[in-house]
Backbone as CSV, one residue per row, in Angstrom:
resi,resn,N_x,N_y,N_z,CA_x,CA_y,CA_z,C_x,C_y,C_z
1,MET,-14.510,8.080,-1.834,-13.530,7.268,-1.139,-13.794,7.426,0.358
2,ASN,-13.744,6.325,1.076,-13.950,6.412,2.517,-12.621,6.582,3.246
3,TYR,-12.702,6.813,4.538,-11.499,7.107,5.318,-10.560,5.913,5.414
4,ASN,-11.077,4.674,5.368,-10.212,3.496,5.428,-9.321,3.396,4.192
5,LYS,-9.912,3.580,3.024,-9.136,3.538,1.784,-8.135,4.689,1.730
6,SER,-8.558,5.846,2.199,-7.667,7.005,2.216,-6.466,6.761,3.121
7,TYR,-6.706,6.173,4.289,-5.630,5.869,5.240,-4.637,4.886,4.619
8,LEU,-5.160,3.838,3.993,-4.298,2.835,3.353,-3.511,3.446,2.197
9,LEU,-4.188,4.211,1.362,-3.531,4.831,0.215,-2.460,5.825,0.658
10,ALA,-2.704,6.516,1.747,-1.716,7.463,2.263,-0.443,6.743,2.680
11,HIS,-0.587,5.661,3.416,0.598,4.946,3.880,1.336,4.254,2.736
12,VAL,0.604,3.666,1.824,1.247,3.024,0.674,1.961,4.078,-0.175
13,GLY,1.310,5.201,-0.413,1.914,6.258,-1.221,3.150,6.860,-0.582
14,LEU,3.071,7.111,0.716,4.225,7.701,1.392,5.417,6.755,1.427
15,TRP,5.181,5.509,1.799,6.307,4.561,1.876,6.856,4.199,0.505
16,THR,5.986,4.120,-0.496,6.476,3.872,-1.855,7.308,5.052,-2.335
17,GLY,6.856,6.263,-2.038,7.617,7.451,-2.401,8.966,7.506,-1.725
18,VAL,9.022,7.104,-0.461,10.302,7.088,0.257,11.262,6.090,-0.391
19,VAL,10.777,4.892,-0.668,11.634,3.856,-1.269,12.110,4.287,-2.653
20,ILE,11.203,4.806,-3.472,11.584,5.252,-4.816,12.558,6.426,-4.731
21,GLY,12.329,7.325,-3.783,13.232,8.465,-3.613,14.635,8.033,-3.227
22,ILE,14.731,7.076,-2.329,16.048,6.568,-1.927,16.734,5.885,-3.098
23,LEU,15.985,5.067,-3.836,16.579,4.404,-5.007,17.012,5.420,-6.058
24,GLY,16.186,6.441,-6.277,16.547,7.483,-7.245,17.795,8.234,-6.825
25,ALA,17.942,8.476,-5.530,19.135,9.171,-5.042,20.369,8.286,-5.143
26,LEU,20.192,6.992,-4.888,21.340,6.087,-4.946,21.866,5.894,-6.366
27,ILE,20.940,5.821,-7.336,21.399,5.635,-8.713,21.560,6.973,-9.442
28,GLU,21.356,8.058,-8.699,21.589,9.415,-9.173,20.788,9.794,-10.413
29,ILE,19.502,9.453,-10.384,18.587,9.880,-11.437,17.584,10.835,-10.791
30,ARG,17.731,12.091,-11.089,16.918,13.108,-10.426,15.441,13.003,-10.782
31,LEU,15.123,12.586,-11.993,13.727,12.479,-12.400,12.976,11.504,-11.484
32,ILE,13.587,10.407,-11.145,12.961,9.430,-10.252,12.782,10.033,-8.858
33,ALA,13.748,10.765,-8.393,13.640,11.408,-7.082,12.518,12.445,-7.080
34,TYR,12.394,13.209,-8.151,11.312,14.192,-8.239,9.955,13.515,-8.318
35,MET,9.881,12.410,-9.033,8.617,11.668,-9.117,8.205,11.143,-7.747
36,SER,9.176,10.745,-6.944,8.839,10.256,-5.608,8.289,11.383,-4.738
37,ILE,8.812,12.589,-4.907,8.294,13.733,-4.155,6.860,14.032,-4.573
38,ILE,6.583,13.961,-5.866,5.227,14.177,-6.369,4.281,13.107,-5.829
39,LEU,4.736,11.861,-5.783,3.924,10.770,-5.243,3.598,11.005,-3.770
40,MET,4.584,11.420,-3.000,4.350,11.664,-1.574,3.424,12.856,-1.355
41,LEU,3.592,13.918,-2.132,2.710,15.082,-1.999,1.278,14.748,-2.417
42,GLY,1.129,13.969,-3.481,-0.200,13.535,-3.912,-0.882,12.689,-2.856
43,SER,-0.116,11.832,-2.231,-0.641,11.007,-1.158,-1.103,11.863,0.013
44,LEU,-0.338,12.877,0.345,-0.699,13.772,1.436,-1.953,14.583,1.099
45,VAL,-2.051,15.063,-0.119,-3.213,15.861,-0.525,-4.484,15.027,-0.491
46,GLN,-4.438,13.789,-1.010,-5.646,12.959,-0.980,-6.048,12.643,0.451
47,THR,-5.070,12.511,1.351,-5.388,12.260,2.749,-6.085,13.464,3.358
48,LEU,-5.604,14.643,3.063,-6.237,15.853,3.591,-7.660,16.023,3.069
49,ILE,-7.928,15.531,1.870,-9.259,15.663,1.282,-10.213,14.579,1.790
50,PHE,-9.770,13.325,1.856,-10.680,12.210,2.089,-10.627,11.584,3.480
51,TYR,-9.621,11.867,4.286,-9.478,11.221,5.580,-10.264,12.006,6.627
52,LYS,-11.584,11.779,6.674,-12.451,12.491,7.600,-13.603,11.605,8.045
53,CYS,-14.278,12.045,9.071,-15.381,11.286,9.649,-16.522,11.157,8.637
54,PRO,-17.064,9.954,8.459,-18.183,9.797,7.530,-19.480,10.425,8.050
55,ASN,-19.541,10.688,9.356,-20.753,11.234,9.949,-20.751,12.768,9.952
56,CYS,-19.743,13.378,10.565,-19.728,14.842,10.703,-18.805,15.540,9.709
57,LYS,-18.037,14.772,8.955,-17.131,15.295,7.912,-15.967,16.132,8.450
58,LYS,-15.652,16.008,9.736,-14.489,16.691,10.301,-13.243,15.864,10.002
59,PRO,-12.143,16.502,9.609,-10.926,15.736,9.283,-10.294,15.112,10.529
60,PHE,-9.723,13.920,10.333,-9.000,13.244,11.402,-7.562,13.751,11.431
61,ASN,-6.894,13.531,12.540,-5.482,13.860,12.669,-4.679,12.853,11.839
62,ILE,-3.917,13.333,10.874,-3.194,12.420,9.989,-1.874,11.954,10.587
63,ARG,-1.489,12.501,11.733,-0.210,12.144,12.335,-0.300,10.979,13.307
64,GLY,-1.478,10.466,13.545,-1.624,9.399,14.520,-2.169,8.126,13.898
65,LYS,-2.583,7.221,14.770,-3.205,5.981,14.314,-4.619,6.262,13.824
66,LYS,-5.153,5.290,13.112,-6.531,5.399,12.657,-7.444,5.335,13.884
67,PRO,-8.340,6.307,14.061,-9.158,6.340,15.273,-10.244,5.265,15.276
68,LYS,-10.659,4.881,16.473,-11.754,3.924,16.628,-13.093,4.647,16.722
69,TYR,-13.039,5.927,17.061,-14.236,6.761,17.094,-13.838,8.186,16.716
70,CYS,-14.802,8.949,16.257,-14.548,10.328,15.853,-14.329,11.189,17.091
71,PRO,-13.236,11.944,17.147,-13.000,12.809,18.310,-13.973,13.986,18.387
72,GLU,-14.609,14.330,17.288,-15.525,15.471,17.271,-16.948,15.071,17.670
73,CYS,-17.522,14.076,16.969,-18.934,13.731,17.208,-19.106,12.450,18.021
74,GLY,-18.034,11.674,18.217,-18.121,10.450,19.007,-18.643,9.255,18.244
75,CYS,-18.834,9.385,16.954,-19.344,8.295,16.116,-18.344,7.129,16.133
76,THR,-18.856,5.916,16.363,-18.000,4.733,16.338,-17.667,4.394,14.889
77,LEU,-16.380,4.182,14.624,-15.926,3.893,13.264,-15.687,2.395,13.126
78,GLU,-15.693,1.917,11.917,-15.542,0.486,11.634,-14.189,-0.037,12.038
C-alpha cells in the first residue's frame, strides 16, 4: 500500500468510526460503540505502518496535511 492510499484510508476510517461511535452512543448499543473504537484504532495502526516516504521509508507526521515532499530526504511526492 502506498502513502496516498494509507492517508485516504486513515481519514475514511477515523471519520467513519466517529460517526458510528456517535450513533452507537445515541441509540445506546455498546457493541456498536466498541466496534467504532476498533475501527478507529485499526485505521491508526495501518497509518503508522504504511504512511511513509516511498524513497527513504521514514514515517510522515500523521497529525498534519499530506506533504508535498519528504521532510527527511527531500523527495518530491506525487
